[in-house]
KOLDRENDREN-119263 format. One line per 10 residues: for each residue x negated, y, z of N, C-alpha, C. Coordinates in steps of 0.001 Angstrom, whole numbers, plus 500000, padded with zeros to 6 digits. Example, Ala and Ser with C-alpha at 12.3 -4.5 7.8 and 13.67 -1.06 7.14 Angstrom:
% KOLDRENDREN-119263
486810:494310:507800:487700:495500:507800:486800:496700:507800 | 487150:497750:507080:486330:498940:507140:487100:500030:507870
This chain:
% KOLDRENDREN-119263
132785:362351:044832:133531:362063:046036:132604:362047:047247 | 131386:361596:047053:130434:361598:048159:130177:363016:048644 | 130001:363931:047721:129767:365337:048095:130983:365922:048792 | 132174:365583:048337:133382:366107:048966:133521:365613:050398 | 133189:364351:050649:133275:363845:052019:132206:364475:052899 | 131018:364727:052348:129962:365385:053120:130362:366809:053479 | 130996:367511:052559:131443:368877:052838:132629:368909:053794 | 133427:367852:053820:134573:367799:054727:134132:367658:056177 | 132966:367058:056414:132467:366868:057782:131806:368156:058235 | 132434:368836:059187:131934:370126:059659:131068:369944:060910
129979:369219:060726:128992:368987:061771:127753:368408:061098 | 126683:368253:061858:125494:367545:061383:125459:366189:062057 | 125164:365149:061276:125109:363783:061820:124214:362956:060921 | 123216:362321:061523:122330:361460:060750:121640:362220:059638 | 121712:361686:058442:121053:362333:057307:121870:363489:056738 | 123041:363717:057260:123890:364820:056789:123700:366029:057700 | 122674:366817:057400:122427:368035:058179:123045:369214:057455 | 123769:370029:058197:124362:371243:057640:123886:372427:058459 | 123293:373409:057798:122807:374591:058512:123961:375420:059062 | 125145:375338:058447:126296:376082:058953:126980:375369:060119
126705:374094:060315:127195:373309:061456:126025:372460:061955 | 125069:373045:062690:123838:372327:063026:123982:371268:064124 | 125080:371271:064872:125224:370356:066002:126224:369248:065702 | 126096:368156:066469:127084:367083:066405:128292:367486:067233 | 129453:366997:066843:130693:367265:067560:131429:365938:067725 | 131076:365210:068777:131632:363871:068984:133147:363906:069174 | 133645:364905:069881:135076:364947:070172:135910:365080:068903 | 135429:365837:067947:136195:366095:066725:135816:365168:065575 | 134549:364770:065498:134063:364104:064291:133533:362695:064506 | 133945:362016:065553:133595:360608:065708:134636:359804:064923
134566:359953:063596:135578:359375:062716:134950:359005:061377 | 135697:358257:060615:135330:357946:059239:136126:358864:058325 | 135469:359389:057317:136144:360195:056310:136430:359281:055130 | 137683:359161:054784:138108:358261:053717:138606:359072:052527 | 138330:358568:051344:138749:359230:050110:139331:358216:049153 | 140254:358690:048350:140725:357899:047218:141203:358871:046150 | 141144:358411:044943:141595:359234:043831:143075:358963:043587 | 143870:360014:043546:145296:359873:043276:145500:359584:041789 | 146679:359123:041397:146922:358828:039977:146682:360015:039040 | 146855:361242:039551:146607:362405:038699:145164:362879:038759
144289:362094:039386:142857:362385:039377:142366:363301:040470 | 143240:363678:041396:142853:364568:042491:142414:363719:043681 | 141261:364022:044290:140842:363232:045450:141702:363546:046676 | 142068:362501:047386:142790:362629:048647:141797:362300:049756 | 141679:363179:050747:140703:363019:051828:141449:362995:053158 | 141099:362036:054028:141669:362000:055370:140665:361361:056317 | 140883:361577:057604:139999:361053:058649:140718:359963:059428 | 139958:358973:059869:140455:357961:060800:139446:357846:061926 | 139936:357987:063141:139056:357893:064297:138467:356486:064379 | 137242:356402:064850:136567:355117:065009:137165:354417:066225
137531:353159:066077:138057:352382:067194:136924:351552:067784 | 136691:351726:069064:135633:350992:069756:136281:349878:070563 | 135999:348638:070204:136621:347512:070892:135718:346899:071962 | 134416:347130:071885:133506:346517:072860:132701:347542:073639 | 132167:348515:072958:131343:349528:073609:131975:350892:073423 | 131805:351747:074405:132294:353115:074308:131096:354042:074158 | 131179:355011:073274:130050:355936:073090:129917:356876:074278 | 128710:357359:074479:128473:358382:075495:128705:359729:074841 | 129744:360408:075240:130048:361719:074676:129357:362781:075505 | 128670:363684:074816:127975:364746:075554:128578:366089:075268
């Protein structure tokens, strides 16, 4: 599941560098990738945007 979430993120961020997506994309990928296994054993993957309650990130 860790590998699936890393492959779902189509950008480079932190220790997750991808040569096919070498740059960060704050507008699209400032989110958490969540996974769970369905009853039939298939992973379900979805994104939830990060909610900032105190500080706002500097988007470039």
